SEFI-860707 format. One line per 3 residues: number of its first residue (from 1); their letters; for each residue x, y, z of N, C-alpha, C. Coordinates in Angstrom, 3 decimals, always signed. Example, Ala and Ser with C-alpha at 12.3 -4.5 7.8 and 13.67 -1.06 7.14 Angstrom:
// SEFI-860707
1	AS	+13.190/-5.690/+7.800/+12.300/-4.500/+7.800/+13.200/-3.300/+7.800  +12.850/-2.250/+7.080/+13.670/-1.060/+7.140/+12.900/+0.030/+7.870 $
***
This chain:
// SEFI-860707
1	MTA	+59.226/+5.680/-2.133/+59.042/+6.532/-1.563/+57.949/+8.078/-2.527  +57.387/+8.723/-1.562/+56.407/+9.256/-2.663/+56.168/+10.579/-2.767  +56.462/+11.225/-3.389/+56.411/+12.984/-2.968/+55.344/+13.609/-3.417 $
4	NGP	+54.376/+14.460/-2.790/+52.685/+15.004/-2.764/+53.073/+15.821/-3.851  +52.095/+15.684/-4.485/+52.036/+17.001/-5.604/+50.740/+15.955/-6.674  +50.337/+17.046/-7.581/+49.512/+16.473/-8.925/+50.319/+15.820/-9.762 $
7	VRP	+51.869/+15.330/-9.588/+52.740/+13.927/-10.164/+52.772/+13.825/-8.853  +53.532/+12.483/-8.815/+53.750/+11.845/-7.663/+54.921/+10.517/-8.195  +56.337/+11.447/-7.953/+57.069/+10.251/-8.841/+57.777/+9.283/-7.360 $
10	TIT	+56.842/+8.295/-7.717/+56.978/+7.223/-6.601/+58.545/+6.365/-7.204  +59.087/+5.810/-6.223/+60.408/+5.230/-6.762/+60.451/+3.893/-5.882  +60.108/+2.440/-5.580/+59.957/+1.770/-4.728/+61.025/+0.991/-4.949 $
13	SLT	+61.473/-0.080/-4.085/+62.682/-1.175/-3.817/+62.336/-2.377/-3.748  +62.832/-2.847/-4.116/+63.111/-4.438/-4.437/+64.436/-4.935/-3.369  +64.498/-5.503/-2.730/+65.812/-6.294/-1.992/+66.416/-6.879/-3.155 $
16	GQD	+67.923/-7.170/-3.785/+68.351/-7.939/-4.553/+69.854/-7.373/-4.468  +70.786/-8.559/-5.309/+71.932/-8.142/-5.663/+71.762/-7.745/-7.076  +72.939/-6.876/-7.549/+73.103/-6.474/-8.701/+73.759/-7.259/-8.967 $
19	TGA	+73.179/-8.245/-10.400/+74.036/-9.125/-11.029/+75.191/-8.544/-12.093  +74.846/-7.355/-12.239/+75.522/-6.669/-13.482/+77.102/-6.522/-12.949  +77.010/-6.155/-11.275/+78.018/-5.735/-11.064/+79.707/-6.489/-11.327 $
22	HRG	+80.731/-5.818/-11.461/+81.783/-6.073/-12.229/+82.697/-6.543/-10.627  +83.682/-7.628/-10.366/+84.595/-7.731/-9.871/+86.317/-7.286/-10.094  +87.124/-6.325/-9.517/+88.108/-6.078/-9.932/+89.204/-7.065/-9.039 $
25	GSG	+90.337/-6.900/-9.723/+91.215/-7.236/-9.213/+91.447/-7.335/-7.305  +90.769/-6.437/-7.146/+90.979/-6.331/-5.609/+90.241/-7.595/-4.479  +88.950/-8.150/-5.653/+88.163/-8.495/-5.289/+86.591/-7.757/-4.718 $
28	KRR	+86.589/-6.483/-4.901/+85.614/-5.965/-4.492/+85.157/-5.804/-5.352  +83.761/-5.400/-5.091/+82.516/-5.328/-6.256/+82.964/-3.833/-6.631  +82.567/-3.728/-7.598/+82.427/-2.539/-9.232/+81.914/-2.464/-9.527 $
31	PDR	+80.501/-1.461/-8.706/+78.765/-1.500/-9.319/+79.167/-0.130/-10.363  +79.918/+0.674/-10.921/+79.948/+1.292/-11.939/+80.832/+0.649/-13.079  +81.122/-0.352/-12.702/+81.599/-0.833/-14.564/+80.917/-2.107/-15.148 $
34	GPS	+80.901/-2.181/-15.957/+80.491/-3.850/-16.299/+79.269/-3.589/-16.932  +79.004/-4.700/-17.537/+77.516/-4.537/-18.612/+76.350/-4.022/-17.489  +75.592/-3.494/-18.232/+74.095/-3.267/-17.434/+73.451/-4.130/-16.470 $
37	PHE	+73.133/-4.619/-15.677/+72.167/-5.341/-15.021/+70.997/-5.537/-15.407  +70.713/-4.503/-16.320/+69.055/-4.625/-17.124/+69.581/-4.305/-18.756  +70.692/-5.141/-18.939/+70.862/-4.653/-20.359/+70.038/-5.357/-21.312 $
40	GAR	+69.424/-6.490/-20.571/+68.573/-7.644/-21.584/+67.021/-6.855/-21.416  +66.591/-6.120/-20.599/+64.938/-5.332/-20.410/+64.900/-4.765/-21.519  +63.652/-4.934/-22.057/+63.056/-4.451/-23.328/+62.036/-3.347/-22.870 $
43	LRR	+62.335/-2.685/-23.476/+61.222/-1.472/-23.488/+60.332/-1.265/-24.104  +59.270/-1.176/-23.628/+57.966/-0.914/-24.632/+56.583/-0.432/-24.252  +55.583/+0.712/-25.045/+54.617/+1.241/-24.557/+53.490/+0.581/-24.501 $
46	LSR	+52.875/+0.114/-23.816/+51.306/-0.251/-23.944/+50.303/+0.557/-23.889  +49.542/+0.067/-25.228/+48.076/+0.556/-25.276/+47.478/+0.667/-24.152  +46.332/+1.455/-24.272/+45.575/+1.277/-23.252/+44.976/-0.363/-23.099 $
49	SQL	+44.261/-0.646/-23.896/+43.987/-2.005/-24.395/+45.041/-3.093/-23.352  +46.006/-2.753/-23.944/+47.094/-3.847/-23.232/+47.179/-3.518/-21.770  +47.104/-2.247/-21.342/+46.904/-1.686/-20.071/+46.443/-2.750/-19.138 $
52	QDR	+44.950/-2.266/-19.697/+44.178/-3.337/-18.884/+44.202/-5.060/-19.203  +44.637/-4.983/-19.939/+44.995/-6.427/-19.827/+45.845/-6.752/-18.513  +46.862/-6.089/-18.823/+48.215/-6.363/-17.657/+47.884/-5.728/-16.417 $
55	VGE	+46.755/-4.957/-15.891/+46.650/-4.401/-14.764/+47.113/-4.977/-13.525  +46.431/-5.993/-13.593/+47.038/-7.118/-12.300/+48.448/-7.581/-11.855  +48.886/-8.009/-13.529/+50.620/-7.915/-12.999/+51.474/-7.029/-12.729 $
58	LGA	+50.733/-5.648/-13.183/+51.256/-4.336/-12.639/+50.988/-4.083/-11.542  +49.813/-4.616/-10.700/+49.416/-4.248/-9.427/+50.479/-5.149/-8.305  +50.639/-6.390/-9.196/+51.514/-7.293/-8.416/+53.566/-7.203/-8.793 $
61	LAA	+53.291/-5.694/-9.675/+55.155/-5.067/-9.670/+54.896/-3.995/-7.937  +53.936/-3.118/-8.391/+54.323/-2.735/-6.538/+54.299/-3.244/-5.615  +53.104/-4.148/-5.532/+53.432/-4.987/-4.380/+54.357/-6.117/-4.453 $
64	GFC	+55.509/-6.198/-5.447/+56.452/-6.778/-5.262/+57.986/-6.165/-4.519  +57.536/-4.608/-5.236/+59.053/-3.928/-5.146/+58.468/-3.102/-3.857  +57.706/-3.246/-2.973/+56.818/-2.783/-1.741/+58.644/-3.291/-0.729 $
67	GGS	+58.261/-4.237/-0.615/+59.505/-4.649/+0.568/+59.213/-4.888/+2.492  +57.729/-4.616/+2.205/+57.508/-4.647/+3.762/+56.233/-5.714/+3.661  +55.363/-5.758/+4.772/+54.492/-7.062/+4.961/+53.482/-6.868/+4.271 $
70	PRT	+52.672/-8.134/+4.273/+51.770/-8.325/+3.299/+50.850/-7.056/+3.429  +50.532/-6.511/+4.376/+49.351/-5.996/+4.823/+50.107/-4.646/+3.672  +51.026/-4.479/+4.434/+52.168/-2.873/+3.447/+52.005/-2.737/+2.397 $
73	CDE	+52.203/-4.332/+1.891/+52.425/-4.445/-0.134/+51.092/-4.134/-0.535  +50.015/-4.559/+0.266/+48.554/-4.728/-0.585/+48.565/-3.064/-0.588  +48.635/-2.745/+0.267/+48.196/-1.208/+0.285/+49.482/-0.639/-0.793 $
76	ARE	+50.287/-0.770/-0.873/+51.208/-0.583/-2.081/+50.562/-0.615/-3.140  +50.100/-1.879/-3.707/+49.108/-2.177/-4.584/+48.294/-1.149/-4.558  +47.180/-1.206/-4.528/+46.000/-0.427/-4.083/+46.247/+0.627/-4.667 $
79	AFL	+47.264/+1.393/-3.716/+47.485/+2.666/-3.900/+48.256/+2.873/-5.610  +49.001/+2.533/-6.160/+49.407/+2.515/-7.326/+48.471/+2.363/-8.319  +47.084/+1.117/-7.979/+46.693/+1.178/-8.663/+45.456/+2.322/-9.016 $
82	RRL	+45.529/+2.874/-7.935/+44.552/+4.175/-8.221/+45.039/+5.279/-8.758  +46.644/+5.454/-8.767/+47.562/+6.577/-9.313/+47.282/+5.880/-10.304  +47.401/+4.709/-11.461/+47.269/+4.407/-12.347/+46.103/+4.691/-13.063 $
85	ADG	+45.379/+4.300/-12.408/+43.344/+4.991/-12.910/+43.147/+6.377/-12.927  +44.339/+7.342/-11.706/+44.102/+8.252/-12.336/+44.502/+8.983/-13.482  +45.694/+8.551/-13.616/+46.855/+8.856/-15.022/+46.131/+8.761/-16.474 $
88	VRR	+45.369/+6.745/-16.065/+44.988/+7.257/-17.539/+43.503/+8.301/-18.054  +43.224/+8.722/-17.432/+41.957/+9.790/-17.481/+42.810/+10.489/-18.408  +43.960/+11.264/-18.352/+45.082/+12.261/-18.477/+44.991/+12.242/-19.851 $
91	PGF	+44.651/+13.325/-21.065/+44.996/+13.304/-22.315/+46.221/+13.025/-22.236  +47.049/+12.206/-23.831/+47.998/+11.785/-23.482/+48.883/+10.904/-22.793  +48.329/+10.324/-21.564/+49.093/+9.616/-20.924/+49.716/+8.254/-21.625 $
94	ELV	+50.727/+8.101/-21.046/+51.406/+6.729/-21.448/+52.366/+5.830/-20.616  +52.226/+4.646/-20.340/+52.729/+3.949/-19.920/+54.096/+3.038/-20.618  +55.190/+3.289/-19.954/+56.083/+1.877/-20.609/+56.805/+1.107/-19.850 $
97	IAE	+57.029/+0.141/-20.286/+57.594/-1.229/-19.484/+58.685/-1.601/-19.709  +59.478/-2.044/-18.706/+60.729/-3.143/-19.251/+60.318/-4.342/-18.735  +60.520/-5.057/-19.756/+60.675/-6.645/-19.760/+61.889/-7.537/-19.954 $
100	TTA	+61.713/-8.801/-19.142/+63.080/-9.487/-19.538/+62.674/-10.976/-19.878  +62.402/-11.777/-18.672/+61.213/-12.852/-18.773/+60.398/-12.568/-17.979  +60.033/-11.853/-17.640/+58.756/-10.861/-16.964/+59.213/-9.483/-16.994 $
103	LAG	+57.699/-8.823/-16.168/+58.031/-7.488/-16.038/+58.875/-6.851/-14.716  +59.802/-5.810/-15.252/+60.831/-5.656/-14.839/+60.889/-4.299/-14.342  +59.885/-3.506/-14.312/+59.578/-2.132/-14.245/+58.689/-1.538/-15.058 $
106	CAH	+58.522/-0.481/-14.768/+57.721/+0.710/-16.144/+57.521/+1.937/-15.041  +57.247/+2.840/-16.134/+57.012/+4.264/-15.499/+55.858/+4.586/-16.893  +55.184/+6.313/-15.746/+54.235/+6.608/-16.499/+54.155/+7.672/-16.859 $
109	GYP	+53.440/+8.642/-17.536/+53.465/+10.395/-17.507/+52.401/+10.495/-18.251  +52.392/+11.943/-18.817/+51.430/+12.520/-19.058/+52.012/+13.947/-19.894  +51.156/+14.525/-21.234/+52.129/+15.684/-21.624/+51.675/+16.766/-20.623 $
112	VRR	+51.726/+17.932/-20.418/+51.465/+19.365/-19.308/+51.349/+20.144/-20.386  +50.049/+20.777/-20.640/+50.060/+21.966/-21.989/+48.864/+22.680/-21.188  +49.544/+23.752/-21.485/+49.348/+25.363/-20.791/+47.858/+25.169/-21.368 $
115	GTP	+46.907/+26.157/-19.947/+45.322/+26.291/-20.402/+44.293/+24.996/-20.273  +45.393/+23.706/-19.899/+44.506/+22.673/-19.361/+43.750/+22.696/-17.783  +43.379/+22.070/-17.632/+42.771/+22.063/-15.905/+44.001/+20.960/-15.508 $
118	RWE	+44.918/+20.399/-16.048/+45.634/+19.520/-14.872/+47.216/+20.428/-14.755  +47.275/+21.651/-15.668/+48.495/+22.650/-15.357/+48.008/+23.756/-13.952  +46.989/+23.608/-14.075/+47.076/+24.587/-12.381/+47.561/+24.103/-11.269 $
121	GFD	+47.720/+22.668/-10.836/+48.520/+21.907/-10.237/+50.207/+22.591/-10.067  +50.684/+23.213/-11.077/+52.275/+23.607/-11.586/+52.088/+24.918/-11.128  +51.021/+25.535/-11.385/+50.729/+27.482/-11.128/+51.296/+27.793/-9.672 $
124	GYV	+52.395/+28.879/-10.141/+53.259/+29.592/-9.172/+54.705/+28.644/-8.715  +54.431/+27.268/-9.423/+55.956/+26.801/-8.946/+56.778/+26.471/-10.471  +56.213/+26.622/-11.658/+56.434/+26.840/-13.409/+57.045/+27.925/-13.990 $
127	PAE	+58.171/+28.256/-13.911/+58.783/+29.759/-14.179/+58.050/+29.882/-15.780  +58.578/+30.861/-17.002/+57.775/+31.453/-17.936/+58.229/+30.406/-19.071  +59.720/+30.129/-18.993/+60.436/+28.914/-19.574/+59.938/+28.133/-19.646 $
130	LHR	+59.259/+27.217/-18.791/+58.739/+25.914/-19.172/+57.192/+25.928/-19.256  +56.454/+27.118/-18.837/+55.282/+27.475/-20.117/+55.122/+27.652/-20.873  +56.357/+28.113/-22.122/+56.406/+28.213/-23.475/+56.780/+26.988/-23.848 $
133	LAA	+57.261/+25.913/-22.845/+57.198/+24.482/-23.673/+56.181/+24.022/-23.582  +55.835/+24.019/-22.040/+54.083/+23.427/-22.730/+52.967/+24.061/-23.753  +53.275/+25.667/-23.641/+52.509/+25.696/-25.181/+52.907/+25.023/-26.271 $
136	SGH	+53.667/+24.338/-26.573/+54.250/+24.112/-27.853/+54.228/+22.433/-27.872  +53.855/+22.289/-26.341/+53.706/+20.294/-26.360/+54.845/+19.740/-26.130  +55.628/+20.455/-25.395/+57.266/+19.667/-25.280/+57.530/+19.720/-24.027 $
139	LFA	+56.221/+19.601/-23.084/+56.975/+19.405/-21.899/+55.716/+18.087/-21.097  +56.947/+17.379/-20.156/+56.045/+15.942/-20.277/+56.333/+15.762/-18.448  +55.191/+15.666/-18.313/+55.082/+15.165/-16.612/+55.344/+13.809/-16.292 $
142	VSE	+56.658/+13.414/-15.804/+56.801/+11.782/-15.409/+56.146/+11.694/-13.843  +55.041/+11.005/-13.603/+54.722/+10.718/-13.118/+54.869/+9.591/-11.771  +55.332/+8.437/-12.799/+55.758/+7.374/-11.657/+57.073/+6.794/-12.075 $
145	ILV	+57.967/+5.839/-11.297/+58.804/+5.407/-11.823/+58.940/+3.784/-11.019  +58.522/+3.010/-11.193/+58.725/+1.419/-10.425/+60.197/+0.865/-10.861  +60.708/+0.698/-10.027/+61.822/+0.049/-10.311/+62.619/-0.689/-9.293 $
148	PSR	+63.904/-1.847/-9.426/+64.459/-2.652/-8.624/+65.164/-1.433/-6.988  +65.799/-1.856/-6.280/+66.336/-0.683/-5.532/+67.554/-0.715/-6.294  +68.128/-1.430/-6.770/+69.316/-1.166/-6.922/+69.682/-0.192/-8.612 $
151	TRT	+68.344/+0.058/-8.488/+68.409/+1.035/-9.615/+68.649/+2.362/-9.186  +68.383/+2.494/-8.109/+68.144/+3.833/-7.326/+69.673/+3.892/-6.727  +70.493/+2.788/-6.051/+71.714/+2.858/-5.377/+72.533/+2.836/-6.033 $
154	RNQ	+72.668/+1.840/-7.475/+73.957/+1.854/-7.982/+74.017/+1.859/-9.393  +74.693/+2.325/-10.096/+74.723/+3.014/-11.240/+74.055/+3.731/-11.910  +73.408/+4.684/-10.928/+72.618/+5.276/-11.106/+72.890/+6.463/-12.503 $
157	HRA	+74.023/+6.747/-12.693/+75.077/+7.700/-13.943/+75.028/+7.501/-14.938  +74.536/+5.835/-15.171/+75.075/+5.405/-15.932/+73.533/+5.453/-17.324  +73.883/+5.601/-18.254/+72.627/+5.685/-19.780/+72.033/+4.369/-19.155 $
160	WNL	+72.931/+3.735/-19.146/+71.982/+1.926/-19.109/+71.113/+2.125/-18.096  +71.022/+2.620/-16.844/+70.443/+2.422/-15.747/+68.988/+2.885/-15.761  +68.117/+1.640/-15.632/+67.043/+1.373/-16.155/+66.297/+2.506/-15.772 $
163	ARR	+66.250/+3.122/-14.989/+65.476/+4.360/-14.446/+65.749/+5.351/-15.465  +67.020/+5.829/-15.878/+67.160/+6.540/-16.583/+66.215/+6.029/-18.103  +66.205/+4.742/-18.346/+66.053/+4.515/-19.753/+64.402/+5.055/-19.919 $
166	LQR	+63.897/+3.971/-18.896/+62.622/+4.501/-18.683/+62.170/+5.768/-19.001  +62.608/+7.199/-18.364/+62.147/+7.935/-18.390/+62.550/+8.842/-19.570  +63.452/+8.274/-20.019/+64.302/+9.251/-21.639/+63.042/+8.735/-22.024 $
169	RLL	+62.418/+7.381/-22.507/+61.622/+6.786/-23.290/+60.208/+7.361/-23.508  +59.545/+7.727/-22.063/+58.557/+8.761/-21.590/+58.617/+10.261/-22.472  +59.882/+10.642/-22.728/+60.398/+11.712/-23.156/+60.220/+12.131/-24.679 $
172	TDH	+61.079/+10.724/-24.988/+61.259/+10.665/-26.726/+59.988/+10.197/-27.186  +59.128/+9.587/-26.704/+57.971/+8.973/-27.549/+57.443/+10.325/-27.852  +57.511/+11.175/-26.861/+56.229/+12.071/-27.118/+57.317/+13.880/-27.726 $
175	GAT	+58.644/+13.388/-28.463/+58.980/+14.606/-28.648/+59.306/+15.774/-27.752  +59.537/+15.413/-26.269/+59.394/+16.524/-25.079/+61.064/+16.572/-24.789  +61.051/+18.369/-25.092/+61.978/+18.600/-24.165/+62.464/+18.556/-23.377 $
178	AGV	+61.723/+18.707/-22.350/+62.027/+18.672/-20.807/+60.775/+17.857/-20.504  +61.131/+16.722/-18.902/+60.005/+16.839/-17.893/+60.256/+17.315/-17.050  +59.205/+17.246/-16.334/+58.543/+17.847/-14.928/+58.017/+17.337/-14.078 $
181	TLV	+58.633/+17.147/-12.721/+57.690/+16.524/-11.309/+57.760/+17.703/-10.181  +56.955/+17.548/-9.536/+56.684/+18.268/-7.915/+57.273/+17.332/-7.134  +58.082/+17.600/-6.152/+58.315/+16.667/-5.227/+58.139/+17.440/-3.688 $
184	NPT	+58.193/+16.704/-2.786/+58.337/+17.677/-1.226/+59.895/+17.774/-0.962  +60.469/+18.875/-1.087/+61.856/+19.465/-0.814/+62.360/+18.744/+0.836  +61.551/+18.656/+1.678/+61.718/+17.491/+2.817/+61.829/+15.927/+2.534 $
187	DLE	+61.570/+15.598/+1.288/+61.777/+14.307/+1.275/+62.852/+14.075/+0.560  +64.059/+14.238/+1.483/+65.351/+13.997/+0.438/+65.820/+13.012/+0.064  +65.283/+11.266/-0.038/+65.076/+10.403/-0.436/+64.947/+10.321/-1.753 $
190	TVE	+63.789/+11.044/-1.910/+62.874/+11.041/-3.348/+63.776/+11.895/-4.499  +64.253/+13.599/-3.544/+64.561/+13.994/-4.413/+66.225/+13.698/-4.737  +66.802/+13.185/-3.962/+68.627/+12.958/-4.232/+68.486/+11.627/-5.465 $
193	TLR	+67.624/+10.797/-5.098/+67.281/+9.537/-5.977/+66.902/+10.323/-7.537  +66.014/+11.050/-7.778/+65.671/+11.940/-9.092/+67.247/+12.199/-9.224  +67.360/+13.164/-8.575/+68.442/+13.976/-9.268/+69.920/+13.309/-9.069 $
196	SWG	+69.941/+11.928/-8.983/+70.972/+11.041/-9.457/+70.439/+10.370/-10.857  +69.286/+10.556/-11.239/+69.038/+10.324/-12.403/+68.511/+11.003/-13.375  +69.447/+12.305/-12.859/+69.472/+13.488/-14.002/+68.299/+14.949/-13.611 $
199	WHY	+67.643/+14.295/-12.986/+66.298/+15.622/-12.748/+67.226/+16.420/-11.597  +66.854/+17.947/-11.986/+67.543/+19.053/-10.975/+66.889/+20.037/-10.884  +66.968/+20.853/-9.735/+66.440/+22.259/-9.260/+66.486/+22.973/-10.844 $
202	LEG	+65.468/+24.054/-10.906/+65.823/+25.229/-12.078/+66.889/+25.917/-10.934  +67.481/+26.655/-12.135/+68.460/+27.399/-11.253/+69.726/+27.324/-10.684  +70.487/+26.777/-11.045/+71.531/+25.858/-10.316/+71.026/+25.138/-9.082 $
205	DTP	+70.514/+24.565/-9.230/+69.585/+23.447/-8.385/+69.388/+24.471/-6.809  +68.696/+25.308/-6.957/+68.090/+26.261/-5.888/+66.654/+26.505/-6.207  +65.787/+26.552/-5.315/+64.537/+27.237/-5.761/+64.000/+28.904/-5.196 $
208	RRL	+65.450/+29.170/-5.358/+65.419/+30.935/-4.913/+64.145/+31.802/-5.893  +64.008/+31.609/-6.745/+63.505/+32.060/-7.761/+61.740/+31.790/-7.887  +61.512/+30.951/-6.829/+60.239/+30.418/-7.197/+59.381/+30.561/-5.836 $
211	PLG	+58.211/+30.659/-5.621/+58.260/+30.931/-3.987/+57.758/+30.096/-2.983  +57.921/+30.642/-1.895/+57.744/+29.570/-0.763/+56.403/+28.787/-0.943  +56.683/+27.403/-0.871/+55.867/+26.491/-0.704/+56.041/+24.633/-0.091 $
214	PRR	+55.047/+24.076/-0.138/+55.423/+22.515/+0.235/+56.168/+21.785/-1.085  +56.391/+22.236/-2.222/+56.502/+21.595/-3.229/+57.567/+22.330/-4.223  +58.371/+21.783/-5.017/+59.211/+22.218/-5.703/+59.366/+21.338/-6.723 $
217	VLV	+59.612/+22.024/-8.060/+59.425/+20.970/-9.042/+60.883/+20.816/-9.799  +61.211/+19.955/-10.498/+62.097/+18.957/-10.727/+61.830/+18.934/-12.042  +63.269/+19.318/-12.674/+63.323/+18.990/-14.234/+64.315/+18.133/-14.812 $
220	LGD	+64.085/+17.424/-16.077/+64.904/+16.824/-16.575/+65.323/+16.875/-17.781  +66.311/+17.067/-18.475/+66.236/+17.456/-19.636/+66.795/+19.461/-19.581  +66.659/+19.656/-21.069/+67.129/+21.287/-20.885/+66.079/+21.822/-19.931 $
***
């Protein structure tokens, strides 16, 4: 799922079972209980040189999470690599990976600062309180989250959900008070997935203060 805008919160899928699910006495699966299926995943930042060394592996991750035909997955890999190349050029860009015995997921983004050319994409969508956060260096745009499908369909509200861990790491590493991204509000799957990970519309989950347009801002944190 991809939302159009200066940042593209992409949530991709990988078919598979939740190995951390718990069986209760009734024999039914209890995905909201038990240990995290990603409890062994270690998060770490990649420097720009490390990122270049692992571009192929990151592209393979995007293709592996595609869940479509070989051609579709090749296209997904190339699209991801183009977005990654664009992101690397942004000041303060950061990519965090999750690893177990192999690469398990990643997320990337960049600080949003008032007065930079990159802020222009948010003009007209972001209210004054977020302008102040941007001016103080405490606003971070989360561009992309690549995780297995079980991360967006199970245990979304748990702190150890892999997507929640990745997005939280991006913010805390930059000392950001809030994360921000733009979404197409008609892309309900992306919007609901992000909201299940703690994102919300401004002012009580409604865009009434904002002008009419094809995009809406979602905020993570205060």
